[in-house]
C-alpha positions, 0 to 999 in steps of 0.5 A: 500500500502506498504512503500518503504524506498527510500529516495532521499537525493540529490534531491533538493527542487527547481522545477524539470526540465522536464528532471529530472521530466521524469527521476524521473517518470521513476525511481519512484516506486510510479508512478505505484501506482498512475496509471491513475492520473499520466499518462496523465501528464507524457504523456503530458510532454513526448510529449512536450519533444520529439516534441521539436527538429526540423528536421533542427537541424540534427541527434544527433551524440551521441544517448542520451541513449548511453552516458556513463561516465568513473567513473575515471572522478568523482573518488573524489566522491568515495574516502576518507572521503568525498565520497558520495558513489555509491548510491548517485553518480548513482542517480546524474549521472542518473538525468543528463541523463547518461545511461552507466557506465565504472568502475575505481574500485569497492570501495567507500572510506569513504562510506564504504564496498560494494559488487559487487552484491550491486553495480549491484543492485544500477545500476539497481535501477538507470536505468544504464548499466555497459558497461566496467571496467578498471582493471589491468588484469593478469593471476592470477585475470582474472577469478575473474574479468570476474566473477565481470564483469558478475555480473555487467552485462557488455559485455566488460572488459578492462584495463586503463593503458598500457599492456606492459612497454618499447617499444620493439617488444618482450615486446608488442608481448608477452603482446598481446599474453597474452591478446589473451589467457585471451580474449579466457577465456572472450569470453567463458564467453560472454565478450570481452576484450579491452585495453585503449590506451594513447599517448605512444602506438602511439610511435614507437617500438624498437628492442632489442638494442633500435633502432626505427623500422618503426612500431608503437606500436598501429600497432603491437597491431592491427596485434597481437590481435585476433579481435574476442577476444580483442578490442580497446578503443581509447582515442581520446584525447590521440590519438591527443596527440600521433599525436602531439608527433609522427606525421604521422597518423590521429586517425580517419583513425584507427576508420574508418578502422574497427569500430568493433574493437572499441567497446568503445571510450573515448570522452575526450576533449582537449584545444590546448596548445602550451606550453605543451609537449602534445600539449593539456590540458584536458578539459571538453567536448565542451570547447576544440579544438578536432574536435568531430563534424567531428569525430563523423559525420564520426563514426555515419555512422558506425552503431553498434559502441558504441562511448559514454564514456565521461572522464576527468582526471582532472574534480575535479581540472579544470572547464571551463568558471569560473564554480565552481570546482566540478567534477559532474558539469563538468559531467553535462555540458559535458553530455549536450554538448555531447547530443547537438551535431548534424550532 
């Protein structure tokens, strides 16, 4: 039997949990070679694991094979001299249970140069799917970014920051028209573009003189985007900040109005803070006050919706409950809290 040079420097010596054992068996190239020897043990472990949840717990609100992570949350692990690199990061995230990846750049700092095809190979090695990416899109890079997305196997390509600056109707209308143009290119390549929104898009547009209209930027985009070419990625935390700053709407109403326009949604938690101008502080999932059980219960009735991307902007510098500062610790706890949500 030929050798696989497949070291796991991050796997600890302590006994594996059932979840990690199953993950390792599923990912292992050795399991095939062991054949019948490993099969009964794996079957028993799997049987025990799948039999555990009882009907009384209710249905999962986020299917466990559809929980994703925006890598911006763990960007400290891919930057600077201390970067652990995509290979180790993907091994860690896969072991936690994440299955979907939304990118925030394709570099890995001190871990060295890496190509898009190499990143794709590491996704495949770890049973992960690329579902989206935040890129600052423009007329000059749209073709190259579509090609990157195609190699990585994602069906959606997006932008993390606002697509226009200021608040004028003309600036946002022009931006939306540009996105429709690029969206047609993306559609031809089998992709759909999307924009990730913050609190500012819930503010009112203004006319050329700077006078407020009665129309939110979000509503302008809703009307101007061709829904077959450009979708939304609502960041639910920032929508709640928007509601705090520019009251008069409920984020859930937009999600309910046309779920197909939200192929991706950021599940970012926030803790109420009356002293903050935002009204909330970003916190790991499950430690905040945003009513996710209610929101996801409504969304779970809208089949076909992808609603599983966890993000925490400050994961490397904030930890709940006295836990050590470590963005991967936040990622692990957030995954478990997301997976535990029941209807």
